[in-house]
KEZATOR-598739 format. One record per residue: residue number from 1; residue in one letter; y, x, z of N, C-alpha, C in turn. Coordinates in steps of 0.1 Angstrom, whole numbers, always signed. Example, Ala and Ser with C-alpha at 12.3 -4.5 7.8 and 13.67 -1.06 7.14 Angstrom:
<rs>
R    nr   rest    n_py    n_px    n_pz   ca_py   ca_px   ca_pz    c_py    c_px    c_pz
R     1      a     -57    +132     +78     -45    +123     +78     -33    +132     +78
R     2      s     -22    +128     +71     -11    +137     +71      +0    +129     +79
</rs>
This chain:
<rs>
R    nr   rest    n_py    n_px    n_pz   ca_py   ca_px   ca_pz    c_py    c_px    c_pz
R     1      m    +932   +1003    +488    +933    +995    +500    +934   +1005    +512
R     2      t    +945   +1003    +520    +947   +1012    +532    +938   +1009    +543
R     3      r    +932   +1020    +548    +922   +1019    +559    +930   +1020    +572
R     4      r    +929   +1010    +581    +935   +1011    +594    +927   +1017    +604
R     5      g    +933   +1025    +613    +926   +1031    +624    +925   +1021    +636
R     6      p    +919   +1025    +647    +919   +1016    +658    +933   +1012    +663
R     7      l    +934   +1000    +669    +947    +996    +674    +951   +1005    +686
R     8      q    +964   +1008    +686    +969   +1017    +697    +979   +1009    +706
R     9      p    +979   +1012    +719    +989   +1005    +727   +1003   +1009    +723
R    10      t   +1013   +1000    +725   +1027   +1004    +722   +1033   +1010    +735
R    11      l   +1044   +1017    +732   +1051   +1023    +744   +1056   +1012    +753
R    12      a   +1060   +1001    +748   +1065    +990    +756   +1054    +985    +766
R    13      q   +1042    +984    +760   +1031    +979    +769   +1028    +989    +780
R    14      l   +1028   +1002    +776   +1025   +1013    +786   +1036   +1013    +797
R    15      r   +1049   +1011    +792   +1060   +1011    +802   +1059    +999    +811
R    16      a   +1055    +988    +806   +1053    +976    +815   +1042    +978    +825
R    17      l   +1031    +984    +822   +1021    +987    +831   +1026    +996    +842
R    18      v   +1033   +1007    +838   +1038   +1017    +848   +1048   +1010    +858
R    19      a   +1057   +1002    +852   +1067    +995    +860   +1061    +986    +870
R    20      v   +1051    +978    +866   +1045    +968    +876   +1037    +975    +886
R    21      a   +1030    +986    +882   +1022    +993    +892   +1031   +1000    +903
R    22      e   +1042   +1005    +898   +1051   +1012    +908   +1059   +1003    +916
R    23      a   +1063    +991    +911   +1071    +981    +918   +1062    +973    +927
R    24      g   +1049    +972    +924   +1040    +964    +932   +1040    +949    +929
R    25      g   +1046    +945    +918   +1046    +931    +914   +1054    +929    +901
R    26      f   +1051    +918    +894   +1058    +915    +882   +1073    +912    +883
R    27      s   +1076    +904    +893   +1090    +900    +895   +1098    +911    +899
R    28      e   +1093    +920    +908   +1100    +932    +912   +1103    +941    +901
R    29      a   +1092    +943    +892   +1094    +952    +881   +1104    +946    +871
R    30      a   +1103    +933    +869   +1112    +927    +859   +1127    +929    +864
R    31      a   +1129    +927    +877   +1143    +929    +882   +1147    +943    +880
R    32      e   +1138    +953    +882   +1142    +967    +881   +1145    +971    +866
R    33      l   +1138    +965    +857   +1139    +968    +843   +1150    +959    +836
R    34      g   +1154    +948    +843   +1163    +939    +836   +1157    +931    +825
R    35      v   +1145    +928    +826   +1138    +920    +816   +1132    +907    +823
R    36      s   +1127    +898    +815   +1120    +886    +820   +1106    +889    +825
R    37      q   +1102    +882    +835   +1089    +884    +841   +1078    +880    +830
R    38      s   +1081    +870    +822   +1072    +866    +812   +1069    +877    +801
R    39      s   +1080    +884    +798   +1078    +895    +788   +1069    +906    +793
R    40      l   +1071    +909    +806   +1062    +919    +813   +1048    +915    +813
R    41      s   +1046    +902    +817   +1032    +897    +818   +1025    +897    +804
R    42      e   +1033    +894    +794   +1028    +894    +780   +1024    +908    +776
R    43      a   +1033    +917    +779   +1030    +931    +775   +1017    +937    +782
R    44      v   +1016    +934    +795   +1004    +939    +802    +992    +931    +797
R    45      g    +993    +918    +795    +982    +911    +790    +977    +916    +777
R    46      k    +986    +919    +767    +981    +925    +754    +974    +938    +756
R    47      l    +979    +946    +766    +973    +959    +768    +959    +957    +774
R    48      e    +958    +948    +783    +944    +945    +789    +935    +940    +778
R    49      e    +940    +932    +768    +931    +927    +757    +927    +939    +749
R    50      l    +936    +948    +747    +933    +960    +739    +922    +969    +745
R    51      v    +923    +971    +758    +913    +979    +765    +900    +972    +769
R    52      g    +901    +959    +769    +890    +950    +772    +886    +949    +786
R    53      r    +895    +951    +795    +893    +949    +810    +906    +948    +817
R    54      p    +905    +942    +829    +918    +940    +837    +923    +954    +842
R    55      l    +936    +956    +842    +942    +968    +846    +950    +966    +859
R    56      l    +953    +954    +862    +961    +951    +874    +954    +939    +882
R    57      r    +954    +940    +895    +948    +929    +903    +959    +924    +913
R    58      r    +961    +911    +912    +971    +904    +920    +965    +900    +934
R    59      s    +972    +902    +944    +967    +898    +958    +979    +893    +966
R    60      p    +977    +887    +978    +988    +883    +986    +998    +894    +990
R    61      s    +992    +906    +991   +1000    +918    +995   +1007    +925    +983
R    62      g   +1005    +920    +971   +1011    +926    +959   +1002    +929    +948
R    63      t   +1007    +934    +937    +999    +937    +925    +995    +952    +925
R    64      r    +982    +955    +924    +977    +969    +925    +969    +972    +912
R    65      p    +968    +984    +908    +959    +988    +897    +945    +986    +900
R    66      t    +936    +982    +891    +922    +983    +892    +918    +997    +890
R    67      s    +905   +1000    +892    +900   +1014    +889    +903   +1018    +875
R    68      a    +901   +1009    +865    +904   +1012    +852    +919   +1014    +850
R    69      g    +927   +1006    +857    +941   +1007    +857    +946   +1020    +862
R    70      e    +940   +1025    +872    +944   +1039    +877    +942   +1049    +867
R    71      r    +931   +1048    +860    +928   +1059    +849    +938   +1057    +838
R    72      v    +941   +1045    +834    +950   +1043    +823    +964   +1047    +827
R    73      l    +968   +1045    +839    +981   +1048    +844    +985   +1063    +842
R    74      q    +975   +1072    +845    +978   +1086    +843    +983   +1089    +829
R    75      h    +977   +1083    +819    +981   +1085    +805    +993   +1077    +801
R    76      a    +994   +1065    +807   +1006   +1057    +805   +1019   +1064    +809
R    77      r   +1018   +1070    +822   +1030   +1077    +827   +1033   +1089    +818
R    78      a   +1023   +1096    +814   +1025   +1108    +806   +1031   +1104    +792
R    79      s   +1027   +1093    +787   +1032   +1088    +774   +1047   +1084    +775
R    80      v   +1050   +1076    +786   +1064   +1071    +788   +1073   +1084    +791
R    81      q   +1067   +1093    +799   +1075   +1105    +802   +1078   +1113    +789
R    82      a   +1068   +1115    +781   +1070   +1123    +768   +1080   +1116    +759
R    83      a   +1080   +1103    +758   +1090   +1096    +750   +1104   +1099    +755
R    84      g   +1106   +1098    +768   +1119   +1101    +774   +1123   +1116    +772
R    85      d   +1113   +1125    +773   +1116   +1139    +772   +1120   +1143    +758
R    86      a   +1116   +1135    +748   +1120   +1138    +734   +1135   +1136    +733
R    87      l   +1141   +1127    +741   +1155   +1125    +740   +1162   +1135    +749
R    88      l   +1156   +1138    +761   +1162   +1148    +770   +1163   +1162    +764
R    89      a   +1153   +1165    +756   +1152   +1178    +751   +1163   +1181    +741
R    90      a   +1169   +1171    +735   +1179   +1172    +725   +1193   +1173    +731
R    91      q   +1194   +1171    +744   +1208   +1171    +750   +1213   +1185    +751
R    92      d   +1226   +1186    +751   +1233   +1199    +754   +1234   +1200    +769
R    93      d   +1234   +1213    +774   +1234   +1215    +788   +1247   +1209    +794
R    94      g   +1258   +1209    +787   +1270   +1204    +793   +1273   +1189    +792
R    95      a   +1264   +1182    +786   +1266   +1167    +784   +1253   +1160    +787
R    96      l   +1249   +1160    +800   +1236   +1155    +803   +1237   +1140    +807
R    97      s   +1226   +1133    +805   +1225   +1119    +809   +1210   +1116    +812
R    98      g   +1207   +1105    +817   +1193   +1101    +820   +1191   +1099    +835
R    99      q   +1179   +1101    +839   +1175   +1099    +853   +1168   +1112    +858
R   100      l   +1171   +1116    +870   +1164   +1127    +877   +1158   +1122    +890
R   101      r   +1145   +1123    +891   +1138   +1119    +903   +1133   +1131    +911
R   102      v   +1137   +1132    +923   +1134   +1144    +931   +1126   +1140    +943
R   103      a   +1114   +1145    +945   +1106   +1143    +957   +1107   +1155    +966
R   104      s   +1107   +1152    +979   +1110   +1162    +989   +1105   +1159   +1003
R   105      y   +1102   +1169   +1011   +1100   +1167   +1025   +1112   +1161   +1031
R   106      r   +1111   +1154   +1042   +1123   +1148   +1048   +1133   +1159   +1053
R   107      s   +1127   +1170   +1059   +1136   +1180   +1064   +1144   +1187   +1053
R   108      a   +1138   +1190   +1042   +1145   +1196   +1030   +1154   +1186   +1024
R   109      a   +1150   +1173   +1024   +1159   +1163   +1018   +1171   +1161   +1027
R   110      t   +1170   +1163   +1040   +1181   +1162   +1049   +1191   +1174   +1049
R   111      h   +1185   +1186   +1048   +1194   +1198   +1050   +1196   +1206   +1037
R   112      l   +1186   +1206   +1028   +1188   +1215   +1016   +1194   +1208   +1004
R   113      l   +1189   +1195   +1002   +1193   +1189    +989   +1206   +1182    +988
R   114      p   +1212   +1176    +999   +1224   +1168    +997   +1236   +1177    +991
R   115      p   +1239   +1189    +996   +1250   +1197    +990   +1247   +1199    +975
R   116      a   +1234   +1202    +971   +1231   +1205    +957   +1232   +1192    +949
R   117      l   +1228   +1181    +954   +1228   +1169    +947   +1243   +1164    +945
R   118      a   +1251   +1167    +954   +1266   +1164    +953   +1272   +1172    +942
R   119      l   +1269   +1185    +942   +1274   +1194    +931   +1269   +1190    +917
R   120      f   +1256   +1186    +917   +1250   +1183    +904   +1256   +1170    +899
R   121      r   +1258   +1160    +908   +1264   +1147    +903   +1278   +1149    +899
R   122      g   +1286   +1158    +906   +1299   +1161    +901   +1300   +1168    +888
R   123      a   +1290   +1176    +884   +1290   +1183    +871   +1284   +1174    +861
R   124      h   +1275   +1165    +864   +1268   +1156    +855   +1268   +1142    +859
R   125      p   +1280   +1135    +859   +1281   +1121    +864   +1272   +1111    +857
R   126      a   +1268   +1114    +845   +1260   +1104    +837   +1246   +1105    +841
R   127      v   +1241   +1114    +849   +1227   +1115    +853   +1226   +1107    +866
R   128      g   +1216   +1097    +866   +1213   +1090    +878   +1202   +1098    +886
R   129      i   +1204   +1098    +900   +1195   +1106    +908   +1188   +1097    +918
R   130      s   +1175   +1099    +919   +1167   +1092    +929   +1160   +1102    +938
R   131      l   +1160   +1100    +951   +1154   +1109    +960   +1142   +1102    +966
R   132      l   +1130   +1108    +965   +1117   +1102    +970   +1112   +1110    +982
R   133      d   +1106   +1103    +991   +1100   +1109   +1003   +1086   +1113    +999
R   134      s   +1084   +1126    +998   +1071   +1131    +993   +1060   +1129   +1004
R   135      e   +1064   +1126   +1017   +1055   +1124   +1028   +1050   +1110   +1029
R   136      s   +1056   +1101   +1021   +1052   +1087   +1022   +1039   +1085   +1015
R   137      e   +1032   +1074   +1020   +1019   +1071   +1014   +1019   +1068    +999
R   138      s   +1029   +1062    +995   +1030   +1058    +981   +1032   +1071    +972
R   139      c   +1039   +1081    +977   +1042   +1093    +970   +1030   +1102    +969
R   140      g   +1023   +1103    +981   +1011   +1111    +981   +1013   +1126    +981
R   141      g   +1025   +1131    +984   +1028   +1145    +983   +1036   +1149    +971
R   142      g   +1044   +1159    +972   +1052   +1163    +961   +1045   +1167    +948
R   143      g   +1034   +1175    +950   +1026   +1179    +939   +1020   +1167    +931
R   144      h   +1015   +1157    +939   +1009   +1145    +932   +1020   +1138    +925
R   145      a   +1032   +1137    +931   +1043   +1129    +925   +1047   +1135    +912
R   146      v   +1047   +1148    +911   +1051   +1155    +898   +1040   +1153    +888
R   147      h   +1027   +1156    +892   +1016   +1155    +883   +1015   +1140    +877
R   148      s   +1017   +1130    +886   +1015   +1117    +882   +1027   +1111    +874
R   149      g   +1038   +1118    +874   +1050   +1113    +867   +1059   +1105    +876
R   150      m   +1056   +1103    +888   +1065   +1096    +897   +1078   +1103    +900
R   151      a   +1078   +1117    +900   +1089   +1125    +902   +1090   +1135    +891
R   152      d   +1103   +1139    +888   +1105   +1150    +878   +1103   +1164    +884
R   153      v   +1108   +1165    +896   +1107   +1178    +903   +1104   +1175    +918
R   154      a   +1099   +1185    +925   +1096   +1183    +939   +1099   +1196    +947
R   155      v   +1104   +1194    +959   +1105   +1206    +968   +1092   +1205    +976
R   156      l   +1084   +1216    +976   +1072   +1216    +983   +1068   +1231    +987
R   157      l   +1057   +1232    +993   +1053   +1246    +997   +1047   +1253    +985
R   158      h   +1050   +1266    +985   +1046   +1274    +973   +1031   +1273    +971
R   159      d   +1023   +1272    +981   +1008   +1272    +980   +1003   +1258    +978
R   160      e   +1011   +1248    +976   +1006   +1234    +974   +1009   +1229    +960
R   161      a   +1010   +1238    +950   +1015   +1234    +937   +1007   +1239    +926
R   162      a    +994   +1237    +927    +985   +1242    +916    +988   +1235    +903
R   163      g    +989   +1243    +892    +992   +1238    +879   +1006   +1235    +876
R   164      l   +1015   +1238    +885   +1030   +1235    +883   +1038   +1248    +882
R   165      h   +1049   +1246    +875   +1059   +1257    +873   +1067   +1258    +886
R   166      l   +1068   +1269    +892   +1075   +1270    +905   +1087   +1279    +904
R   167      t   +1098   +1275    +911   +1110   +1283    +913   +1111   +1285    +928
R   168      p   +1109   +1297    +933   +1110   +1299    +948   +1125   +1296    +952
R   169      l   +1125   +1289    +964   +1138   +1285    +969   +1142   +1293    +982
R   170      a   +1134   +1292    +992   +1138   +1298   +1005   +1126   +1299   +1014
R   171      q   +1127   +1307   +1024   +1117   +1308   +1034   +1121   +1301   +1047
R   172      d   +1114   +1291   +1051   +1117   +1283   +1062   +1108   +1287   +1074
R   173      e   +1114   +1292   +1084   +1106   +1298   +1095   +1102   +1288   +1106
R   174      y   +1090   +1289   +1110   +1085   +1280   +1121   +1090   +1286   +1135
R   175      l   +1094   +1277   +1144   +1099   +1281   +1157   +1092   +1274   +1168
R   176      f   +1090   +1281   +1179   +1085   +1275   +1191   +1096   +1267   +1198
R   177      v   +1093   +1255   +1202   +1103   +1246   +1208   +1098   +1242   +1222
R   178      a   +1107   +1244   +1232   +1103   +1240   +1245   +1116   +1235   +1253
R   179      p   +1114   +1229   +1265   +1126   +1225   +1272   +1135   +1237   +1275
R   180      a   +1148   +1234   +1275   +1158   +1245   +1277   +1156   +1252   +1290
R   181      s   +1150   +1245   +1300   +1148   +1252   +1313   +1139   +1264   +1312
R   182      r   +1131   +1265   +1301   +1122   +1276   +1300   +1130   +1289   +1298
R   183      g   +1142   +1289   +1293   +1150   +1301   +1290   +1147   +1306   +1276
R   184      d   +1154   +1317   +1272   +1153   +1322   +1259   +1146   +1335   +1258
R   185      h   +1137   +1339   +1268   +1130   +1351   +1267   +1119   +1350   +1256
R   186      p   +1114   +1361   +1251   +1105   +1360   +1240   +1092   +1352   +1243
R   187      v   +1087   +1346   +1232   +1076   +1337   +1233   +1063   +1345   +1234
R   188      n   +1054   +1340   +1243   +1040   +1345   +1244   +1032   +1333   +1240
R   189      l   +1023   +1335   +1231   +1015   +1324   +1226   +1006   +1318   +1236
R   190      s   +1004   +1325   +1247    +996   +1319   +1258   +1003   +1307   +1264
R   191      e   +1016   +1305   +1261   +1023   +1293   +1266   +1018   +1281   +1259
R   192      l   +1011   +1282   +1248   +1006   +1271   +1240    +993   +1266   +1246
R   193      q    +987   +1273   +1255    +975   +1269   +1262    +978   +1263   +1275
R   194      g    +971   +1252   +1278    +973   +1246   +1291    +984   +1235   +1292
R   195      q    +990   +1232   +1281   +1000   +1221   +1280    +999   +1215   +1267
R   196      t   +1005   +1203   +1266   +1004   +1195   +1253   +1012   +1202   +1242
R   197      l   +1005   +1203   +1230   +1012   +1208   +1218   +1013   +1196   +1209
R   198      y   +1026   +1192   +1206   +1029   +1181   +1197   +1030   +1187   +1183
R   199      l   +1022   +1180   +1174   +1023   +1184   +1160   +1024   +1172   +1151
R   200      p   +1028   +1173   +1138   +1027   +1162   +1129   +1013   +1157   +1127
R   201      p   +1011   +1145   +1122    +997   +1141   +1119    +989   +1151   +1111
R   202      e    +976   +1150   +1111    +967   +1160   +1105    +969   +1160   +1090
R   203      r    +973   +1149   +1084    +975   +1149   +1069    +987   +1157   +1065
R   204      d    +996   +1159   +1074   +1008   +1167   +1072   +1005   +1182   +1070
R   205      s   +1010   +1188   +1060   +1007   +1202   +1058   +1011   +1211   +1069
R   206      c   +1022   +1207   +1077   +1027   +1215   +1088   +1016   +1216   +1099
R   207      h   +1009   +1205   +1101    +999   +1205   +1111    +988   +1215   +1109
R   208      q    +983   +1215   +1096    +972   +1225   +1093    +978   +1239   +1093
R   209      r    +990   +1241   +1089    +996   +1255   +1088    +997   +1260   +1102
R   210      v   +1001   +1252   +1112   +1003   +1257   +1125    +989   +1260   +1132
R   211      r    +980   +1251   +1130    +966   +1252   +1135    +960   +1265   +1130
R   212      d    +961   +1267   +1117    +955   +1279   +1111    +962   +1292   +1117
R   213      y    +975   +1291   +1119    +982   +1303   +1124    +977   +1306   +1138
R   214      l    +976   +1295   +1146    +971   +1297   +1160    +957   +1303   +1161
R   215      r    +948   +1298   +1152    +935   +1303   +1152    +935   +1318   +1148
R   216      g    +943   +1321   +1138    +944   +1335   +1134    +950   +1344   +1145
R   217      q    +957   +1339   +1154    +962   +1347   +1166    +953   +1346   +1178
R   218      g    +942   +1340   +1176    +932   +1339   +1187    +936   +1329   +1198
R   219      v    +944   +1319   +1194    +949   +1309   +1204    +942   +1296   +1202
R   220      l    +935   +1291   +1213    +928   +1278   +1212    +937   +1268   +1219
R   221      a    +943   +1260   +1210    +952   +1249   +1216    +943   +1236   +1217
R   222      t    +939   +1233   +1229    +929   +1222   +1231    +936   +1209   +1233
R   223      d    +948   +1208   +1238    +955   +1196   +1240    +966   +1194   +1229
R   224      v    +961   +1189   +1218    +970   +1187   +1206    +972   +1172   +1204
R   225      s    +985   +1168   +1204    +988   +1154   +1202    +996   +1152   +1189
R   226      s    +992   +1143   +1181    +999   +1140   +1168   +1010   +1130   +1169
R   227      v   +1021   +1133   +1164   +1033   +1124   +1164   +1039   +1124   +1150
R   228      a   +1041   +1113   +1145   +1046   +1112   +1131   +1061   +1116   +1129
R   229      q   +1069   +1112   +1139   +1083   +1115   +1137   +1088   +1127   +1145
R   230      d   +1095   +1136   +1138   +1099   +1148   +1145   +1109   +1145   +1157
R   231      s   +1117   +1135   +1155   +1127   +1131   +1165   +1120   +1127   +1178
R   232      v   +1108   +1120   +1177   +1100   +1115   +1188   +1095   +1128   +1195
R   233      t   +1089   +1137   +1187   +1083   +1149   +1193   +1094   +1157   +1201
R   234      l   +1106   +1158   +1195   +1116   +1166   +1202   +1121   +1159   +1215
R   235      g   +1121   +1145   +1215   +1124   +1138   +1227   +1114   +1140   +1238
R   236      l   +1101   +1140   +1234   +1090   +1143   +1244   +1091   +1157   +1250
R   237      v   +1094   +1167   +1241   +1095   +1180   +1246   +1107   +1182   +1255
R   238      s   +1118   +1176   +1251   +1130   +1178   +1259   +1129   +1172   +1274
R   239      h   +1119   +1163   +1276   +1116   +1158   +1289   +1105   +1165   +1296
R   240      g   +1101   +1176   +1291   +1091   +1185   +1297   +1077   +1180   +1296
R   241      l   +1074   +1172   +1285   +1060   +1166   +1284   +1051   +1175   +1275
R   242      g   +1057   +1186   +1270   +1049   +1195   +1262   +1058   +1204   +1254
R   243      v   +1052   +1211   +1243   +1059   +1220   +1235   +1056   +1216   +1220
R   244      t   +1062   +1223   +1211   +1059   +1220   +1197   +1062   +1233   +1189
R   245      v   +1057   +1233   +1176   +1061   +1244   +1167   +1065   +1236   +1154
R   246      l   +1077   +1238   +1150   +1082   +1231   +1138   +1091   +1240   +1129
R   247      p   +1092   +1237   +1117   +1101   +1245   +1108   +1115   +1244   +1112
R   248      r   +1123   +1255   +1110   +1137   +1255   +1114   +1145   +1243   +1108
R   249      l   +1142   +1240   +1095   +1149   +1229   +1089   +1147   +1216   +1096
R   250      a   +1136   +1214   +1102   +1133   +1201   +1109   +1140   +1200   +1122
R   251      l   +1146   +1211   +1127   +1152   +1212   +1140   +1167   +1211   +1139
R   252      a   +1173   +1211   +1128   +1188   +1211   +1127   +1193   +1197   +1125
R   253      p   +1203   +1193   +1134   +1207   +1201   +1146   +1198   +1199   +1157
R   254      l   +1197   +1209   +1166   +1187   +1209   +1177   +1193   +1200   +1188
R   255      p   +1185   +1190   +1192   +1190   +1180   +1202   +1192   +1187   +1215
R   256      p   +1200   +1181   +1224   +1202   +1187   +1238   +1189   +1188   +1245
R   257      g   +1189   +1198   +1254   +1178   +1200   +1263   +1166   +1208   +1258
R   258      l   +1168   +1215   +1246   +1158   +1222   +1240   +1162   +1236   +1237
R   259      v   +1152   +1245   +1236   +1154   +1259   +1231   +1143   +1261   +1220
R   260      a   +1147   +1267   +1209   +1139   +1270   +1197   +1139   +1285   +1195
R   261      l   +1127   +1291   +1195   +1126   +1306   +1195   +1116   +1310   +1184
R   262      p   +1118   +1323   +1179   +1108   +1328   +1169   +1095   +1330   +1176
R   263      l   +1084   +1328   +1168   +1071   +1331   +1172   +1069   +1346   +1172
R   264      p   +1059   +1351   +1180   +1057   +1366   +1181   +1054   +1372   +1168
R   265      v   +1045   +1366   +1160   +1042   +1370   +1146   +1048   +1359   +1137
R   266      p   +1058   +1362   +1129   +1064   +1351   +1121   +1055   +1342   +1113
R   267      l   +1058   +1330   +1113   +1051   +1320   +1104   +1061   +1314   +1095
R   268      l   +1059   +1315   +1082   +1069   +1311   +1073   +1064   +1299   +1064
R   269      r   +1074   +1291   +1060   +1071   +1280   +1051   +1078   +1283   +1038
R   270      p   +1071   +1289   +1028   +1078   +1292   +1015   +1080   +1280   +1006
R   271      l   +1093   +1276   +1005   +1097   +1264    +998   +1099   +1268    +983
R   272      a   +1095   +1259    +974   +1097   +1261    +960   +1100   +1248    +953
R   273      l   +1107   +1248    +942   +1109   +1237    +933   +1099   +1236    +923
R   274      a   +1091   +1225    +922   +1080   +1224    +913   +1083   +1214    +902
R   275      v   +1078   +1217    +890   +1079   +1209    +878   +1067   +1211    +869
R   276      l   +1064   +1202    +861   +1053   +1204    +851   +1057   +1215    +841
R   277      p   +1048   +1224    +838   +1052   +1236    +830   +1059   +1232    +817
R   278      h   +1054   +1222    +810   +1060   +1219    +797   +1074   +1212    +798
R   279      r   +1078   +1208    +811   +1091   +1202    +812   +1101   +1211    +819
R   280      a   +1097   +1223    +822   +1106   +1232    +829   +1118   +1236    +821
R   281      g   +1117   +1236    +807   +1128   +1239    +798   +1137   +1228    +795
R   282      l   +1135   +1216    +800   +1144   +1205    +797   +1158   +1208    +802
R   283      p   +1168   +1205    +795   +1182   +1209    +800   +1185   +1202    +813
R   284      i   +1181   +1190    +816   +1184   +1183    +828   +1178   +1190    +840
R   285      i   +1165   +1195    +838   +1158   +1202    +849   +1163   +1216    +851
R   286      r   +1166   +1223    +840   +1172   +1236    +841   +1185   +1236    +848
R   287      a   +1193   +1226    +845   +1207   +1225    +851   +1205   +1222    +866
R   288      f   +1196   +1213    +870   +1194   +1210    +884   +1189   +1222    +892
R   289      t   +1180   +1229    +886   +1174   +1241    +892   +1185   +1252    +895
R   290      a   +1194   +1254    +885   +1205   +1263    +886   +1214   +1259    +897
R   291      v   +1218   +1246    +898   +1227   +1241    +908   +1221   +1243    +922
R   292      l   +1208   +1240    +924   +1201   +1241    +936   +1201   +1255    +941
R   293      l   +1197   +1264    +932   +1197   +1278    +936   +1211   +1284    +940
R   294      a   +1221   +1280    +933   +1235   +1284    +936   +1239   +1278    +949
R   295      s   +1235   +1266    +952   +1239   +1260    +965   +1232   +1267    +977
R   296      l   +1220   +1270    +975   +1213   +1277    +986   +1218   +1291    +988
R   297      q   +1222   +1298    +978   +1227   +1311    +979   +1241   +1311    +985
R   298      a   +1249   +1301    +982   +1263   +1299    +988   +1262   +1297   +1003
R   299      r   +1251   +1290   +1007   +1250   +1287   +1021   +1243   +1298   +1029
R   300      g   +1239   +1308   +1022   +1233   +1320   +1029   +1219   +1317   +1035
R   301      l   +1211   +1308   +1030   +1198   +1305   +1035   +1189   +1316   +1032
R   302      p   +1178   +1319   +1040   +1169   +1330   +1038   +1163   +1329   +1024
R   303      a   +1164   +1339   +1016   +1159   +1339   +1003   +1144   +1342   +1003
R   304      p   +1137   +1338    +992   +1122   +1341    +991   +1120   +1356    +992
R   305      g   +1110   +1359   +1001   +1106   +1373   +1002   +1115   +1380   +1013
R   306      r   +1125   +1374   +1018   +1133   +1381   +1028   +1126   +1381   +1041
R   307      a   +1126   +1392   +1048   +1119   +1393   +1061   +1124   +1383   +1071
R   308      a   +1115   +1378   +1079   +1118   +1368   +1089   +1128   +1373   +1099
R   309      s   +1129   +1386   +1102   +1138   +1391   +1112   +1153   +1390   +1107
R   310      s   +1155   +1388   +1094   +1169   +1386   +1089   +1173   +1372   +1090
R   311      a   +1165   +1363   +1094   +1169   +1349   +1096   +1177   +1348   +1109
R   312      p   +1184   +1336   +1110   +1193   +1335   +1122   +1184   +1335   +1135
R   313      g   +1190   +1339   +1146   +1183   +1340   +1159   +1179   +1327   +1165
R   314      p   +1176   +1328   +1178   +1171   +1316   +1185   +1181   +1304   +1185
R   315      l   +1176   +1292   +1184   +1184   +1280   +1185   +1184   +1276   +1200
R   316      l   +1196   +1274   +1205   +1198   +1269   +1219   +1206   +1257   +1220
R   317      h   +1202   +1247   +1227   +1210   +1235   +1230   +1206   +1229   +1243
</rs>
């Protein structure tokens, strides 16, 4: 007589849970997967029977995981990802297919990634590409997106990627931004005192990086105002309502009425491409990493470790 072990969830059940949790509803997930809503409900229901508790909670605002559901989701995403990786690992570098999900800061997604994504799509047309905003509440940051399985790779800060395999990309320099009427003479950090300093919200890594820098330079910025959109910040500064410190990538192209200048002591944002260590060798990820590095090199962007003085000079507009 064959002895059976405990019942195990099926991959279809785990995939259904992940799809509904990420889509925020059964009908939305069914549409994305191209299956019936009833089949998704049945799969999730059987999984809930197996674990003995609800995993999803329906509400007027959508369907969200319960506390148990959040815990199960971590393993469900890893299982679904591992199943897909088994197929991706067998591919040849020159004949890739599948999906590639890239999480990124908005500034990098605007200025770094499009040329590389275009080259990658041209070389591998069978690969579908999704670009995720790592600063969105649903993404929770590039590192979280990669760890949770929401993204395959992420462009993030080198020091925000604990437990991930990193490929250094470029050094993005922070610049002091003021009304153009100020002129382009060298910056004195005392200019940041006595007027409004506009920064991204506190949850944004740029906010903390700039505040730490100023404290290290002995500058006490007492009038700090948080603004979520860089374009709004630059509009306020251009009308003489204050100043800001932002990465160079976030300033391109610099709007009229502004000047952007190097800080007295350089402040850099080391950008890297992050991936789970056991996935770094997948052909699709190796190929994308190579294309991205080649694209950055061809455009002459400051390489990792290059001195800040070798970066382009002040931005004037």
